[in-house]
Backbone as CSV, one residue per row, in Angstrom:
resi,resn,N_x,N_y,N_z,CA_x,CA_y,CA_z,C_x,C_y,C_z
1,UNK,2.381,-8.826,-12.235,1.628,-8.306,-11.110,0.541,-9.333,-10.744
2,UNK,1.023,-10.492,-10.285,0.138,-11.566,-9.876,0.875,-12.577,-9.019
3,UNK,0.190,-13.409,-8.337,0.752,-14.507,-7.523,-0.100,-15.701,-7.774
4,UNK,0.303,-16.864,-7.294,-0.481,-18.072,-7.535,-1.948,-17.915,-7.126
5,UNK,-2.179,-17.284,-6.016,-3.606,-17.150,-5.554,-4.418,-16.298,-6.530
6,UNK,-3.825,-15.337,-7.186,-4.598,-14.461,-8.047,-4.644,-14.969,-9.499
7,UNK,-3.917,-16.085,-9.753,-3.913,-16.621,-11.096,-4.049,-18.144,-11.111
8,UNK,-5.050,-18.669,-10.421,-5.138,-20.131,-10.333,-5.430,-20.807,-11.665
9,UNK,-6.014,-20.099,-12.575,-6.494,-20.679,-13.827,-5.721,-20.232,-15.050
10,UNK,-4.600,-19.547,-14.825,-3.810,-19.132,-15.960,-3.465,-17.635,-15.900
11,UNK,-2.648,-17.183,-16.806,-2.118,-15.828,-16.788,-2.731,-14.908,-17.807
12,UNK,-3.784,-15.347,-18.514,-4.391,-14.555,-19.541,-4.761,-13.147,-19.110
13,UNK,-4.283,-12.150,-19.779,-4.532,-10.723,-19.536,-3.959,-10.199,-18.193
14,UNK,-3.233,-11.009,-17.458,-2.602,-10.504,-16.264,-1.354,-9.737,-16.651
15,UNK,-0.976,-8.710,-15.901,0.016,-7.781,-16.255,1.383,-8.252,-15.887
16,UNK,2.368,-8.198,-16.856,3.737,-8.477,-16.635,4.527,-7.208,-17.053
17,UNK,5.042,-6.495,-16.071,5.788,-5.279,-16.306,7.253,-5.547,-16.409
18,UNK,7.945,-4.933,-17.433,9.344,-5.200,-17.614,10.046,-3.948,-18.179
19,UNK,11.358,-3.928,-17.952,12.205,-2.964,-18.585,13.530,-3.667,-19.028
20,UNK,13.924,-3.403,-20.230,15.183,-3.994,-20.739,16.344,-3.095,-20.218
21,UNK,16.891,-3.442,-19.108,17.856,-2.541,-18.419,19.169,-2.613,-19.109
22,UNK,19.653,-3.833,-19.383,21.002,-3.979,-19.993,21.027,-5.248,-20.911
23,UNK,20.686,-5.028,-22.157,20.686,-6.157,-23.119,21.722,-5.807,-24.181
24,UNK,22.776,-6.519,-24.175,23.861,-6.244,-25.132,23.409,-6.467,-26.536
25,UNK,23.902,-5.674,-27.501,23.445,-5.710,-28.895,24.228,-6.839,-29.599
26,UNK,24.001,-8.056,-29.144,24.587,-9.201,-29.783,23.491,-10.161,-29.955
27,UNK,23.526,-10.937,-31.075,22.411,-11.795,-31.433,21.962,-12.738,-30.363
28,UNK,22.900,-13.349,-29.649,22.504,-14.336,-28.657,21.888,-13.668,-27.452
29,UNK,22.374,-12.478,-27.079,21.810,-11.739,-25.949,20.376,-11.339,-26.272
30,UNK,20.202,-10.746,-27.402,18.850,-10.268,-27.801,17.941,-11.505,-27.920
31,UNK,18.416,-12.564,-28.415,17.610,-13.763,-28.631,17.148,-14.335,-27.255
32,UNK,18.049,-14.406,-26.307,17.660,-14.922,-25.000,16.571,-14.093,-24.364
33,UNK,16.703,-12.758,-24.463,15.672,-11.900,-23.892,14.355,-12.092,-24.581
34,UNK,14.353,-12.174,-25.886,13.095,-12.386,-26.666,12.481,-13.743,-26.371
35,UNK,13.304,-14.742,-26.183,12.803,-16.143,-25.875,12.090,-16.085,-24.521
36,UNK,12.651,-15.395,-23.559,12.012,-15.291,-22.218,10.678,-14.563,-22.352
37,UNK,10.693,-13.395,-23.069,9.471,-12.616,-23.190,8.396,-13.386,-23.943
38,UNK,8.805,-14.092,-24.992,7.850,-14.804,-25.813,7.158,-15.938,-24.998
39,UNK,7.875,-16.489,-24.052,7.254,-17.532,-23.232,6.071,-16.960,-22.424
40,UNK,6.241,-15.764,-21.969,5.192,-15.051,-21.223,4.058,-14.667,-22.099
41,UNK,4.376,-14.185,-23.329,3.351,-13.799,-24.272,2.473,-14.953,-24.650
42,UNK,3.065,-16.119,-24.840,2.307,-17.326,-25.201,1.327,-17.765,-24.131
43,UNK,1.669,-17.346,-22.889,0.812,-17.692,-21.720,-0.350,-16.667,-21.627
44,UNK,-0.340,-15.676,-22.474,-1.458,-14.743,-22.489,-1.274,-13.517,-21.639
45,UNK,-0.038,-13.229,-21.188,0.211,-12.052,-20.371,-0.066,-10.799,-21.152
46,UNK,-0.416,-9.747,-20.448,-0.465,-8.399,-20.991,0.901,-7.790,-20.738
47,UNK,1.762,-7.737,-21.737,3.152,-7.246,-21.534,3.224,-5.760,-21.571
48,UNK,3.740,-5.201,-20.513,3.801,-3.716,-20.345,5.260,-3.305,-20.112
49,UNK,5.871,-2.625,-21.141,7.260,-2.129,-20.944,7.177,-0.781,-20.281
50,UNK,7.859,-0.631,-19.130,7.744,0.606,-18.348,9.053,0.809,-17.614
51,UNK,9.461,2.032,-17.445,10.699,2.299,-16.710,10.463,1.973,-15.203
52,UNK,11.600,1.708,-14.544,11.460,1.456,-13.094,10.948,2.636,-12.297
53,UNK,11.305,3.856,-12.781,10.803,5.055,-12.123,9.260,5.127,-12.221
54,UNK,8.710,4.863,-13.431,7.253,4.879,-13.569,6.626,3.774,-12.767
55,UNK,7.255,2.605,-12.745,6.664,1.535,-11.942,6.515,1.892,-10.479
56,UNK,7.546,2.525,-9.931,7.534,2.865,-8.511,6.606,4.010,-8.246
57,UNK,6.275,4.750,-9.318,5.336,5.868,-9.164,3.924,5.387,-9.113
58,UNK,3.580,4.366,-9.955,2.191,3.982,-10.141,1.825,2.700,-9.529
59,UNK,2.690,1.789,-9.305,2.309,0.416,-8.883,1.777,0.308,-7.423
60,UNK,2.306,0.999,-6.445,1.871,0.760,-5.081,0.378,0.938,-4.855
61,UNK,-0.223,1.914,-5.515,-1.637,2.190,-5.323,-2.559,1.072,-5.851
62,UNK,-2.019,0.111,-6.606,-2.859,-0.873,-7.231,-3.089,-2.046,-6.295
63,UNK,-2.471,-2.072,-5.150,-2.483,-3.272,-4.297,-3.303,-3.081,-3.039
64,UNK,-2.612,-2.766,-1.957,-3.250,-2.841,-0.667,-4.354,-1.832,-0.441
65,UNK,-4.111,-0.591,-0.697,-5.039,0.451,-0.301,-6.401,0.291,-0.961
66,UNK,-6.430,-0.068,-2.203,-7.710,-0.185,-2.890,-8.593,-1.224,-2.232
67,UNK,-8.015,-2.236,-1.675,-8.835,-3.308,-1.061,-9.117,-3.020,0.386
68,UNK,-8.456,-2.060,0.956,-8.671,-1.746,2.380,-9.809,-0.763,2.574
69,UNK,-10.097,-0.013,1.531,-11.183,1.002,1.626,-12.463,0.378,2.077
70,UNK,-13.023,0.926,3.097,-14.273,0.384,3.662,-14.149,-0.580,4.804
71,UNK,-12.927,-1.113,5.005,-12.673,-2.059,6.092,-12.348,-1.354,7.419
72,UNK,-11.893,-0.099,7.353,-11.557,0.610,8.569,-12.879,0.801,9.335
73,UNK,-12.850,0.530,10.686,-14.095,0.515,11.452,-14.697,1.885,11.519
74,UNK,-16.017,1.899,11.744,-16.736,3.137,11.945,-16.239,3.833,13.212
75,UNK,-16.486,5.118,13.324,-16.096,5.907,14.485,-15.168,6.970,14.136
76,UNK,-14.481,7.516,15.148,-13.685,8.737,14.918,-12.238,8.484,14.452
77,UNK,-11.930,7.233,14.129,-10.578,6.952,13.718,-10.331,7.592,12.329
78,UNK,-9.350,8.496,12.308,-9.035,9.269,11.073,-7.756,8.642,10.449
79,UNK,-7.904,8.064,9.255,-6.868,7.374,8.633,-6.438,8.095,7.334
80,UNK,-5.136,8.247,7.072,-4.716,8.743,5.801,-3.701,7.865,5.162
81,UNK,-3.654,7.844,3.837,-2.721,7.002,3.119,-1.706,7.851,2.362
82,UNK,-0.465,7.558,2.512,0.636,8.328,1.875,1.304,7.383,0.842
83,UNK,1.487,7.916,-0.387,2.299,7.230,-1.355,1.545,6.381,-2.287
84,UNK,0.222,6.422,-2.164,-0.694,5.621,-3.103,-1.277,6.594,-4.096
85,UNK,-0.937,6.371,-5.363,-1.368,7.292,-6.416,-2.581,6.876,-7.218
86,UNK,-2.985,5.581,-7.080,-4.136,5.154,-7.835,-5.078,4.401,-6.889
87,UNK,-5.679,5.120,-5.990,-6.564,4.509,-4.972,-7.937,4.203,-5.569
88,UNK,-8.633,3.350,-4.890,-10.091,3.203,-5.073,-10.475,2.689,-6.454
89,UNK,-9.617,2.033,-7.161,-10.014,1.412,-8.402,-10.812,0.139,-8.200
90,UNK,-10.751,-0.397,-7.050,-11.323,-1.696,-6.755,-12.254,-1.629,-5.547
91,UNK,-13.420,-2.163,-5.710,-14.447,-2.199,-4.624,-14.730,-0.799,-4.062
92,UNK,-14.832,0.153,-4.896,-15.029,1.538,-4.455,-16.311,1.716,-3.675
93,UNK,-17.290,0.876,-3.888,-18.578,1.000,-3.163,-18.395,0.861,-1.642
94,UNK,-17.260,0.314,-1.193,-17.033,0.090,0.227,-16.615,1.373,0.964
95,UNK,-16.291,2.391,0.270,-15.638,3.559,0.913,-16.639,4.560,1.336
96,UNK,-17.588,4.234,2.202,-18.632,5.178,2.525,-18.848,5.403,4.048
97,UNK,-18.198,4.610,4.871,-18.580,4.591,6.254,-17.517,5.063,7.230
98,UNK,-16.469,5.646,6.766,-15.385,6.041,7.669,-14.636,7.275,7.116
99,UNK,-13.850,7.850,7.894,-13.086,9.047,7.527,-11.709,8.625,7.022
100,UNK,-11.466,8.835,5.722,-10.171,8.517,5.188,-9.695,9.603,4.230
101,UNK,-8.473,9.861,4.225,-7.867,10.901,3.321,-6.686,10.288,2.627
102,UNK,-6.267,10.860,1.491,-5.131,10.343,0.794,-4.284,11.520,0.345
103,UNK,-2.993,11.263,0.187,-2.107,12.298,-0.307,-0.972,11.659,-1.109
104,UNK,-0.444,12.402,-2.032,0.714,11.909,-2.779,1.465,13.102,-3.342
105,UNK,2.795,12.959,-3.458,3.557,14.065,-4.047,3.633,13.922,-5.554
106,UNK,3.173,12.809,-6.145,3.157,12.713,-7.613,1.832,13.162,-8.142
107,UNK,1.774,13.378,-9.427,0.581,13.878,-10.047,-0.577,12.951,-9.894
108,UNK,-1.730,13.419,-9.619,-2.927,12.644,-9.453,-3.901,12.934,-10.553
109,UNK,-4.356,11.922,-11.236,-5.182,12.164,-12.476,-6.489,12.723,-12.129
110,UNK,-7.090,13.469,-12.997,-8.383,14.098,-12.804,-9.466,13.049,-12.491
111,UNK,-9.401,11.888,-13.191,-10.434,10.861,-13.002,-10.348,10.290,-11.587
112,UNK,-9.111,10.077,-11.146,-8.932,9.505,-9.741,-9.401,10.497,-8.738
113,UNK,-9.062,11.770,-8.938,-9.499,12.774,-7.979,-11.039,12.843,-7.930
114,UNK,-11.683,12.667,-9.102,-13.117,12.699,-9.111,-13.676,11.515,-8.398
115,UNK,-13.049,10.343,-8.536,-13.472,9.128,-7.844,-13.442,9.296,-6.367
116,UNK,-12.387,9.917,-5.801,-12.271,10.107,-4.395,-13.375,10.983,-3.884
117,UNK,-13.721,12.041,-4.650,-14.770,12.934,-4.229,-16.118,12.194,-4.191
118,UNK,-16.354,11.379,-5.185,-17.608,10.644,-5.254,-17.771,9.712,-4.031
119,UNK,-16.663,9.236,-3.487,-16.676,8.289,-2.381,-16.698,9.024,-1.042
120,UNK,-16.653,10.368,-1.065,-16.629,11.047,0.181,-15.240,11.039,0.801
121,UNK,-14.218,10.800,0.042,-12.854,10.734,0.532,-12.149,12.058,0.202
122,UNK,-11.444,12.597,1.144,-10.718,13.830,0.963,-9.383,13.540,0.335
123,UNK,-9.052,14.252,-0.738,-7.732,14.090,-1.326,-6.949,15.403,-1.208
124,UNK,-5.635,15.300,-0.823,-4.798,16.452,-0.685,-3.576,16.219,-1.624
125,UNK,-3.354,17.137,-2.490,-2.203,17.076,-3.352,-0.868,17.231,-2.558
126,UNK,-0.935,17.930,-1.452,0.246,18.222,-0.688,0.112,17.648,0.707
127,UNK,1.001,16.768,1.172,0.935,16.201,2.495,0.880,17.261,3.600
128,UNK,1.483,18.391,3.406,1.487,19.412,4.441,0.026,19.797,4.780
129,UNK,-0.829,19.946,3.762,-2.203,20.325,3.972,-2.959,19.165,4.714
130,UNK,-2.654,17.932,4.277,-3.268,16.800,4.932,-2.899,16.698,6.409
131,UNK,-1.677,16.914,6.712,-1.204,16.756,8.092,-1.847,17.813,8.982
132,UNK,-2.234,18.931,8.440,-2.953,19.968,9.236,-4.299,19.399,9.771
133,UNK,-4.787,18.337,9.198,-6.054,17.729,9.627,-5.795,16.756,10.796
134,UNK,-4.544,16.540,11.140,-4.169,15.709,12.269,-4.767,14.291,12.250
135,UNK,-4.450,13.494,11.192,-4.913,12.160,11.147,-4.334,11.351,12.295
136,UNK,-5.079,10.352,12.758,-4.592,9.545,13.850,-3.689,8.347,13.393
137,UNK,-3.954,7.956,12.154,-3.183,6.800,11.572,-2.639,7.236,10.244
138,UNK,-1.355,7.026,10.018,-0.727,7.261,8.710,-0.421,5.900,8.152
139,UNK,-0.992,5.584,6.999,-0.736,4.285,6.339,0.263,4.484,5.214
140,UNK,1.418,3.949,5.362,2.499,4.158,4.366,2.405,3.109,3.280
141,UNK,2.136,3.502,2.041,1.855,2.563,0.936,2.815,2.811,-0.208
142,UNK,4.034,3.180,0.112,5.042,3.409,-0.938,5.618,2.058,-1.390
143,UNK,6.305,2.071,-2.487,7.038,0.883,-2.927,8.303,0.809,-2.075
144,UNK,8.873,-0.387,-2.086,10.082,-0.619,-1.212,11.180,0.352,-1.602
145,UNK,11.393,0.502,-2.886,12.535,1.315,-3.325,12.318,2.832,-3.002
146,UNK,11.110,3.247,-2.925,10.827,4.674,-2.697,10.532,5.014,-1.236
147,UNK,10.517,4.012,-0.359,10.099,4.254,1.041,10.935,5.297,1.705
148,UNK,12.224,5.185,1.672,13.085,6.162,2.394,12.873,7.595,1.879
149,UNK,12.778,7.703,0.565,12.541,9.017,-0.038,11.212,9.587,0.402
150,UNK,10.232,8.786,0.502,8.901,9.249,1.000,8.944,9.711,2.459
151,UNK,9.602,8.889,3.295,9.624,9.178,4.744,10.345,10.467,5.055
152,UNK,11.476,10.736,4.409,12.244,11.898,4.725,11.600,13.188,4.258
153,UNK,10.619,13.124,3.393,9.916,14.327,2.908,8.647,14.634,3.681
154,UNK,8.237,13.795,4.594,6.963,14.000,5.283,7.071,15.110,6.315
155,UNK,6.123,16.017,6.388,6.150,17.096,7.372,5.711,16.639,8.708
156,UNK,6.586,15.894,9.380,6.235,15.240,10.668,5.936,16.250,11.768
157,UNK,6.504,17.441,11.648,6.297,18.430,12.687,4.839,18.889,12.840
158,UNK,4.018,18.563,11.864,2.656,18.967,11.856,1.710,17.923,12.539
159,UNK,2.282,16.804,12.904,1.461,15.726,13.455,1.462,15.729,14.953
160,UNK,0.403,15.124,15.564,0.348,14.918,16.974,1.345,13.869,17.371
161,UNK,1.858,13.933,18.578,2.829,12.971,19.033,2.286,11.538,19.161
162,UNK,1.012,11.404,19.269,0.419,10.066,19.401,0.063,9.418,18.098
163,UNK,0.491,10.016,17.001,0.186,9.436,15.626,0.710,8.011,15.521
164,UNK,-0.093,7.143,14.913,0.285,5.756,14.620,0.689,5.644,13.199
165,UNK,1.932,5.177,12.943,2.411,4.895,11.595,2.322,3.418,11.305
166,UNK,1.750,3.088,10.205,1.560,1.658,9.764,2.156,1.530,8.344
167,UNK,3.046,0.504,8.203,3.517,0.243,6.834,2.911,-1.048,6.384
168,UNK,2.915,-1.239,4.999,2.354,-2.493,4.486,3.296,-3.105,3.435
169,UNK,4.587,-2.875,3.605,5.573,-3.437,2.707,5.649,-4.960,2.851
170,UNK,6.033,-5.625,1.793,6.082,-7.060,1.783,7.408,-7.582,2.464
171,UNK,8.349,-6.642,2.825,9.487,-6.943,3.713,9.330,-6.188,4.996
172,UNK,9.892,-6.640,6.095,9.591,-6.004,7.340,10.813,-5.402,8.081
173,UNK,11.949,-6.039,8.056,13.086,-5.499,8.736,13.493,-4.137,8.196
174,UNK,13.399,-4.004,6.877,13.778,-2.753,6.229,12.923,-1.579,6.668
175,UNK,11.581,-1.622,6.608,10.764,-0.538,7.053,10.869,-0.264,8.537
176,UNK,10.955,-1.323,9.305,11.102,-1.204,10.766,12.323,-0.335,11.048
177,UNK,13.456,-0.665,10.473,14.705,0.082,10.689,14.577,1.534,10.273
178,UNK,13.963,1.788,9.130,13.787,3.193,8.659,12.896,3.922,9.578
179,UNK,11.752,3.334,9.942,10.818,4.075,10.818,11.429,4.433,12.170
180,UNK,12.167,3.521,12.768,12.798,3.820,14.037,13.885,4.792,13.960
181,UNK,14.593,4.822,12.775,15.723,5.745,12.606,15.295,7.166,12.249
182,UNK,14.272,7.246,11.407,13.935,8.539,10.834,12.868,9.288,11.681
183,UNK,11.952,8.550,12.235,10.845,9.195,12.946,11.223,9.493,14.407
184,UNK,10.679,10.581,14.976,10.890,10.876,16.422,10.430,9.689,17.271
185,UNK,10.944,9.526,18.434,10.706,8.442,19.259,9.281,8.386,19.886
186,UNK,8.565,9.512,19.797,7.218,9.550,20.396,6.103,9.035,19.449
187,UNK,6.430,8.731,18.178,5.394,8.199,17.310,5.272,6.636,17.538
188,UNK,4.040,6.135,17.423,3.799,4.724,17.456,4.107,4.129,16.058
189,UNK,4.546,2.861,16.105,4.946,2.182,14.855,4.335,0.750,14.856
190,UNK,3.589,0.458,13.821,3.017,-0.875,13.584,3.465,-1.373,12.231
191,UNK,4.219,-2.432,12.125,4.659,-2.971,10.845,3.739,-4.147,10.460
192,UNK,3.187,-4.122,9.268,2.189,-5.143,8.817,2.546,-5.645,7.454
193,UNK,1.994,-6.813,7.165,2.048,-7.351,5.795,0.733,-8.081,5.496
194,UNK,-0.213,-7.406,4.908,-1.460,-8.088,4.462,-1.087,-8.967,3.273
195,UNK,-1.157,-10.275,3.459,-0.666,-11.188,2.386,-1.750,-11.506,1.375
196,UNK,-2.336,-10.479,0.804,-3.447,-10.602,-0.142,-3.613,-9.292,-0.848
197,UNK,-4.365,-9.301,-1.903,-4.700,-8.108,-2.621,-6.026,-8.246,-3.326
198,UNK,-6.445,-7.283,-4.157,-7.764,-7.386,-4.794,-7.915,-8.629,-5.649
199,UNK,-6.870,-9.035,-6.369,-7.051,-10.184,-7.287,-6.999,-11.514,-6.480
200,UNK,-6.235,-11.558,-5.435,-6.139,-12.810,-4.717,-7.255,-12.949,-3.657
201,UNK,-8.014,-11.919,-3.413,-9.108,-12.006,-2.429,-10.364,-11.280,-2.961
202,UNK,-10.854,-11.640,-4.102,-11.969,-10.915,-4.715,-13.293,-11.071,-3.945
203,UNK,-13.410,-12.139,-3.148,-14.665,-12.438,-2.487,-14.582,-12.307,-0.963
204,UNK,-13.473,-11.700,-0.503,-13.381,-11.549,0.970,-12.010,-11.989,1.449
205,UNK,-11.742,-11.733,2.729,-10.434,-11.995,3.324,-10.455,-13.196,4.282
206,UNK,-11.507,-13.960,4.350,-11.634,-15.026,5.352,-10.404,-16.000,5.231
207,UNK,-9.740,-16.147,6.352,-8.647,-17.125,6.415,-7.330,-16.619,5.860
208,UNK,-7.311,-15.443,5.175,-6.090,-14.966,4.597,-5.206,-14.295,5.703
209,UNK,-3.913,-14.499,5.608,-2.978,-14.065,6.717,-2.741,-12.560,6.666
210,UNK,-2.853,-11.949,7.812,-2.483,-10.546,8.010,-1.381,-10.586,9.057
211,UNK,-0.145,-10.407,8.642,1.040,-10.462,9.529,1.327,-9.133,10.088
212,UNK,1.622,-9.061,11.399,1.872,-7.737,11.996,2.839,-7.873,13.196
213,UNK,3.456,-6.748,13.487,4.295,-6.655,14.684,4.137,-5.270,15.287
214,UNK,3.737,-5.247,16.592,3.641,-3.991,17.289,5.071,-3.517,17.662
215,UNK,5.685,-2.779,16.779,7.071,-2.385,16.968,7.237,-1.419,18.136
216,UNK,6.392,-0.423,18.157,6.477,0.574,19.268,5.070,1.131,19.510
217,UNK,4.351,0.577,20.441,3.068,1.045,20.882,3.186,1.394,22.334
218,UNK,3.157,2.663,22.670,3.349,3.123,24.050,2.184,2.683,24.902
219,UNK,2.483,2.429,26.197,1.526,1.870,27.142,0.590,3.040,27.630
220,UNK,-0.192,3.576,26.731,-1.167,4.559,27.068,-2.497,4.094,26.469
221,UNK,-3.633,4.307,27.156,-4.869,3.753,26.658,-5.237,4.191,25.316
222,UNK,-5.117,5.479,24.979,-5.567,5.945,23.673,-4.661,5.414,22.545
223,UNK,-3.365,5.234,22.850,-2.471,4.700,21.860,-2.743,3.204,21.620
224,UNK,-2.943,2.498,22.634,-3.243,1.027,22.496,-4.580,0.847,21.776
225,UNK,-5.570,1.629,22.128,-6.866,1.571,21.508,-6.797,1.812,19.999
226,UNK,-6.033,2.813,19.593,-5.906,3.148,18.205,-5.301,1.985,17.426
227,UNK,-4.280,1.404,17.961,-3.690,0.250,17.252,-4.667,-0.897,17.203
228,UNK,-5.433,-1.154,18.240,-6.305,-2.282,18.212,-7.505,-2.030,17.244
229,UNK,-7.918,-0.772,17.138,-9.018,-0.473,16.199,-8.558,-0.782,14.767
230,UNK,-7.278,-0.419,14.460,-6.820,-0.676,13.132,-6.743,-2.180,12.849
231,UNK,-6.176,-2.925,13.776,-6.059,-4.344,13.555,-7.424,-5.046,13.563
232,UNK,-8.340,-4.559,14.339,-9.668,-5.139,14.421,-10.397,-5.052,13.084
233,UNK,-10.062,-4.010,12.271,-10.717,-3.921,10.955,-10.447,-5.145,10.181
234,UNK,-9.279,-5.807,10.302,-8.978,-6.991,9.569,-9.426,-8.244,10.286
235,UNK,-9.420,-8.216,11.595,-9.860,-9.304,12.348,-11.425,-9.571,12.104
236,UNK,-12.141,-8.487,12.050,-13.586,-8.556,11.794,-13.914,-9.091,10.401
237,UNK,-12.990,-8.913,9.487,-13.139,-9.437,8.139,-12.679,-10.879,8.029
238,UNK,-12.396,-11.492,9.212,-11.989,-12.897,9.338,-10.603,-13.190,8.745
239,UNK,-9.712,-12.155,8.741,-8.343,-12.438,8.353,-7.710,-13.366,9.460
240,UNK,-6.762,-14.070,9.100,-5.993,-14.913,10.067,-4.874,-13.975,10.594
241,UNK,-5.065,-13.466,11.761,-4.131,-12.515,12.349,-2.922,-13.176,12.924
242,UNK,-1.744,-12.837,12.347,-0.481,-13.561,12.711,0.487,-12.508,13.234
243,UNK,0.769,-12.571,14.555,1.758,-11.676,15.107,3.099,-12.380,15.117
244,UNK,4.067,-11.747,14.507,5.417,-12.382,14.453,6.479,-11.231,14.324
245,UNK,7.697,-11.592,14.703,8.754,-10.553,14.643,9.016,-10.174,13.177
246,UNK,9.561,-9.031,12.957,9.906,-8.576,11.588,10.908,-9.498,10.973
């Protein structure tokens, strides 16, 4: 769970998650696996053995959302995050000046729930309850492998037709295709890839690329304004805004 920008001086204590999916019980097979693992251990990694299911349940919340808290502009823009289970572990002091809510279908720990309350953030265990609040922007923070499962379970009928859906996956054609296929044609769609996270941008976002594509933004003033407000949150933090096709 690191990239060159987040580990310029070495890998010590950085997390390496793994699962031994299929290792044949033969000496040379076991040996190859251990040789690979030991290379990482010698570099100081924190080795975490975890099932793929657990990874996809817990990992997404460790990246984008935690670093976005506080960057959403002031005013009436109501943003909610879906699929992030460990929000606000990073730079929590920033989450004081805007309306944000979060929801997840997986279990949310008591400590995390307490943290959201301390920040003035509303947490809903059930997305149905959250959607009754009619958020203007839905930020999809699921892992790639769980995205389709998350999308087909959302109670879309409870949302306003002008809702803006934003994804932050590190691939773009895949979520674009899903969003256009699964969601009704009246929802707005913005595909984005913030190419940074808490560890790679500990001191700010200046000059870091925020890639986006306005996949479906209807030509109505309030819909255009909502999209621009969201993007401006990153532009004002001096991100390098890069519009490109998925």
